C-alpha angles and dihedrals in degrees: 000000000000099000108023125167102261090201092063101084094182091054092046090050094052089044090051094053092048095048093050094047095043092044091055097041095043108020109215096027094098091055093048090051101040113002143027107352091198092057090041093053090050091050093046091048091053091046096049091046091053090049092051091048090049092050093046090048091050092050091046090051091052098041105027106022100159093049092045093051091045089058095039095051094052109120095231093045091055091049090048091050091051091053092048092048092051092045094050091044091055090048090050091052092048090051091047092053091047090049090055088054091051091052091066095211094199089067095054125087116282101249095039097052091067091049092050091049093048092048091050092049092047092052091048090051090048091051094045091046092052091052092046089051098046105039099057090047092053090050091046090051091050091051094045097047091046094048101040106036126063116249097196104032114122120251113241118199120234116285113227088342097310140101105217122200127185108226114203130184129189144138114260097178095102094051130290093250091072096037119126124183110257094183125038124176141146119232112205115195117193105233097222105032103027092232110162128218120183118200115196117212117198111244090223095049105140134221099012114188118226127233115270114269095015123132091245091052088057090053095041107025092170094046132261095298115127095009100114116145114201093185092058093036107244138122125201092270131126094248092051095057091090088060092054095044101041122358099052096043123093091224093046089238095299093131092050096048108016094167097048098097093043090056096046098262139093134231094254091054092046091051090050088050090054090050092047089052090052092048097047103027089231130125107243113187099165141046138195121201121202115200102219090196088074097025093111091066092061093049091049091047089056091050096255131292135263115235134174103220114210100192140013111272130193125230118216146072097290137254122330090218136015112283097015107151115250089233089068098052106024114111090199144340136244105218125216120261137051111339134182099209129201119213097273094050092045090052092054089046089057095042104041110112112139097089097036139044128268088250091057090051091051090053092048091050091051090047089052092048090054092047091051092048088051089057092056093089117148090244094050095045093048093049093047099027099129093050092045092048092047092049093044093051090052100048109024127082123176144156093215105132119246088231090065093056095092091052093048093045090052091048091047090058090051092046091061091073095052134070117253118238118220124196122186120196094212136123089260093047127100092267095043094223117202102210091206095050109017123185100225094182089058090049091051093049093047094049091048088055092049095047095038107031113193094024121127090250090062 
């Protein structure tokens, strides 16, 4: 390999094939065999180190998954990995170019030299393409995890075997001061199996009680019933609690919830959490807010969603006067049947309300949530990761701690193999909730039965 007979074309050809293949499979080996041993030892050292790291990472993933993911999903670790991937990729390309020099193509046989050159170029493109694919995704992951998830929020253990998250949706385009939550639900994730139950709470549910010991319970010990304020512009509904706790207070709720901002939340969200706990009887330590104004970007990033549409729905801002037919103001229609929706259509599907009831809209929003979760397959997210991360960073706010990400990712994988349970607290639902006079004890008992089937509460 090091001192071949340059006059023997057949030998030089075999040598050329071997050097290119070995140099790609074990970067640095071609230089150790036929070129600069110093460069070869450096390349081999980097290669062997990467192999050891890969083996250790695989073992850690199998034997210590939570700890491994905790380290891997750290923002600085992801940036460091991106730098190492780029650095090793550049080294690999340098070694490949040097290997092609060592082959001495002019000494190989005429037909083979073109094959050796093409193989070398193809392997360089494969290596460079892998680096170009991996590095931006690692950087995007670092940016997304750092921007979306709270670094300092406290970790709360599962409550009665569940992680409960308040899921809020609203448009923020007109200014957050006037924003009211259009969609309110509680996502309950079983802490050992990953099974998901989504409980939809009507946005106009009246008189919500607040969890015992909460700041809002001290202000409203008998619940939110009868505490409408026309001057400030709120009724005693679930989606007006933010107004009472934050918007209409001189201190913006800072005295009520002094730690909210530090933990990645805000007083209005914390007050709505306390109300959701009172309504459902569940401990809800975390929230996730979806900005519906940019919701379409997330759906498009996932490649769209598949929805079975039950009835024809209009798109558009609504009637100009009471009783105006939808045909006169609709800018388009969502037709019944199986639909693959892009982001804009999905957004109208979630928003449309003028020709249907609020309960219908709640059910459509829940249907859309399930369809979006179904699109979060590992393959789809990996293929579209940068778009998904970019959209998620723009529209998602949450106080879920970064340190809980490994646990939730593991549970998300398990959840894929199980059906999702959906509960709607509506007059047509299994509890027959009257939004003007809800029976909260009945709601508590029913949800306990859903989450803990077979228990005495159910």
